[in-house]
N, C-alpha and C positions, 0 to 999 in steps of 0.2 A: 617400596615407602620407604621413607626417608625422616627421621624423626626431625621436627624443625628445633626442639628442646631437648632435653631429658629433663629438666628441675621445674619449667615453667608450665602451671597448670592452669587452664582456662575453662572458662564455663560452657555448658552448649551454647546460650544466648551469646555470649562474644564470637564462640567458633563461626556462627551464622553471621554474622552482624561483618568478620573478618572475610568469611569468604565472599560476602557478596562484592567484596572492591579486590577481590584476589585476581593477580590476569592467570593464575594456576591454580589447579584444582588440590583440596586436602580432603583427606579424611580423620573422621576424630575419634580418638580411644580411650575412652574415658578421661578426659581432660589433657591428651597429650595428643599435638596435631599432627600428620605426615604426612608429606607432599608427595603427587602421584606423579609416576613414567610416565611418560606419555604412549601412545600405541602405535601399532604396525596399519599399514593399509589390509593386510590379511586379517588383522584383528577386526579392524574399523569398517571392511566390507561386510564381514559375516555379520557381525551386529546391525547394519545397517539394514542387510538381505532380509534379516527376522523381524528385525522391528517395520519393516513394509507390509511384509508376510500378517502381522499380528492387525495393524492399524488398516489392512482392508476387512481383514474377517471381522473387524471390530466395526466397520461402517453403519451407522443408525445405532450404535449401542450406547448405552451411558459407559461403559467400560474404556477408559485409556490407557494408551503404552506410551513409556518415557523413553528416551534414549539417549545416554551420556551422561548428561547432566544433571539429572535429578537424582537426590539424595535420598534414602532408605535409614529412616530414622529407628533404632534399636533402642527403646527408653528402657526396656530390662537391663540391659547392658551398659545403656549410657556409651553410643558407638551413631555413627553416621558415615555411612559408605556409598559410594558411587556404583551401583551396580551399570552392566552393560545396560539392562533395559529392564523396567518394571512395570508391571500388569497392575491395575489396581482398579477396581467397581465399587468401592467405598464413595458414596459422597462425601465425607469429610476428609477425605484427602483433598478435595477443592479448594480447602481452606489454609492449604499450606503450599502457597506455588514453589518455593524451591528443595521441598522436600516432602515424601510420603509416608507414612506411618500404617499402610493398611493392604500392602500387596497381596495379592493371594499367585503370580506369578515372578519370581525374580531367575534372570540370565547372567551368566557371566562367561563371557568366551576365553577362554583358557591362555595364557600367554604361559613361556618357562619363567619367567621372573615372578609371576603371580599365580602359579599353579597350585603349589604346596597349599598355601592361605587360602584361594578359593575353595581347595578339599577339605581343608583342615578347620583353622578356627575361626573365620568368615563363616561358613556353614552354618558349625556348632553354634554361633552368632545369630544367624538368620531363621536358624531354628526356636528361636525366642518368638518371635513374630506368629501369634495368634491366628493372624489374619493367612499367614504362608500356606499354601496346597502344594507346590509345585517349586522344585528348585532345579535349573536344567546347566549343566556345561556343558559348550559346545568345543569341541577341540578345532583346531588350529594346525594341527599337524598332521591329523586322520582325517576323514571324511567321518565324524562320529558325533551322535548327540548320547550325554547320560542324563537321566531322567528321577530325580528323587521326588517322591511323592509319599504324602504322609496318608497312610490308612485310616481306617475308623477308631483302629487302636492307639493313634497316635506316632508309630511308630515309621520311619521313613525307609520307603522299599525303592530299591533302584533299577529300575530298565534301560538298559542302551539299545540306540538304532545305529546301524551301520548301512552302507549303502543297498548292502543285499536284499534292506527292509523294502527300499524303495522310498517308505515317506516314513516321515518321524511326528509322533502324537505328542501334544501339547494338553492333556486330560483337563489340567485346570480351567484351561478357556475353550474346551472342545474345539479344539485347530488340529486336523492332520496334515501336511503339508510335504514337498517333494523336497529330496536330497539335492536335486538337481537347482531345486529353484534359492536352497539355503547357501551352497555353493556357488551360485551365480559370479564369475566371475572373478575369484578367487583363486590366488596360486598361492599352494599351502607351504607355511613356513617347514625349513629346513631342519629335521631333528639333529642335536647335537650328535656327536660322535664319543663313544669314552675315551679317556686318552688311555695310551698303551699300561700305564700305572692300572687302572680302573679295571683294566681287562686282564691283569694279572691275580 
């Protein structure tokens, strides 16, 4: 993410108004606005595959899945993020067409430029959402799904799935799906190799 200004503070209301007119997406962090980088075809295909799996699973239900262009509002941290996938079953989320406040599941597809943020500060911020039951990281370099679930004690517990499991589970929405469908038509991104200096 690239900060548009280091000094100008804007309100959440001003951010939402500006974002409606913008040709590119920006995330909002406590008064600062950050331009988002574009995604790759690998990233986009993985996210779309999963969104379709969830959408088909929800047919006939009151739950909704949103893909790429809908924001999550984190009121306690004064932030708006664009998760790759948001799932909400709360009727109050139909009152806000461009952002959702009560997601039960958030998914981020990892990329090299955002992985550290998705695992660190962003996950820490997402944990302030009382409605959130599950946070999922989908890898774009390996076939791997990491699910963080909030247990009864309020602690986040990690479970990792690989193709050895054949399927992965999203317990928050009672969905079990095959790896083959999640990574269908996906060419995994190449891993960056360490430089000679890093290897010493």
